[in-house]
C-alpha positions in Angstrom: 0.1 0.0 -0.1 3.1 2.4 0.6 3.9 1.8 -3.1 0.3 2.9 -4.2 0.7 6.0 -1.8 3.6 6.8 -3.1 2.9 7.2 -6.6 -1.2 8.0 -6.6 -1.5 9.3 -3.1 -2.3 12.7 -4.2 -5.4 11.4 -5.8 -6.5 9.2 -2.5 -6.2 5.9 -4.5 -4.9 4.3 -1.8 -7.7 5.6 0.7 -10.4 4.2 -2.0 -8.2 0.5 -1.9 -8.8 0.9 2.0 -12.2 1.2 1.9 -12.4 4.8 3.0 -15.0 7.2 2.2 -13.6 10.2 2.0 -11.3 9.5 -0.4 -12.3 11.8 -2.8 -11.2 14.7 -0.5 -7.8 14.0 -1.4 -8.4 13.9 -4.6 -10.1 17.4 -4.8 -7.0 18.9 -3.3 -4.6 16.7 -4.9 -3.6 15.0 -1.1 -3.9 18.4 0.9 -0.9 19.8 -1.4 1.0 16.7 -0.1 0.6 16.9 3.4 -2.4 14.4 3.8 -0.1 12.1 1.3 3.3 12.3 3.7 0.9 11.7 6.9 -0.7 8.7 5.6 2.6 7.3 4.3 4.0 7.7 7.7 1.1 5.9 9.8 1.3 3.2 6.9 4.9 2.8 7.5 4.5 2.8 11.1 1.3 0.6 11.1 -0.8 3.2 12.6 -3.4 3.0 9.5 -5.8 0.4 9.0 -8.1 -0.7 6.8 -11.6 1.1 7.1 -13.4 -1.8 8.2 -10.7 -2.1 11.4 -8.2 -5.0 10.2 -5.0 -4.5 10.1 -3.2 -3.8 7.0 -0.7 -6.4 6.2 2.2 -6.9 4.0 
């Protein structure tokens, strides 16, 4: 998922794939001008961001 966030994070594709409903906000703001994308990437790397239904994101 980190690879998807790296290449398409500004479009919110990683959030769409994870099942989040608010992915379109990242699409409209291009990832909060990159800030939300960086925060999401850090959370994915550290294991703090789970799937939208609560499942643990595994490699």
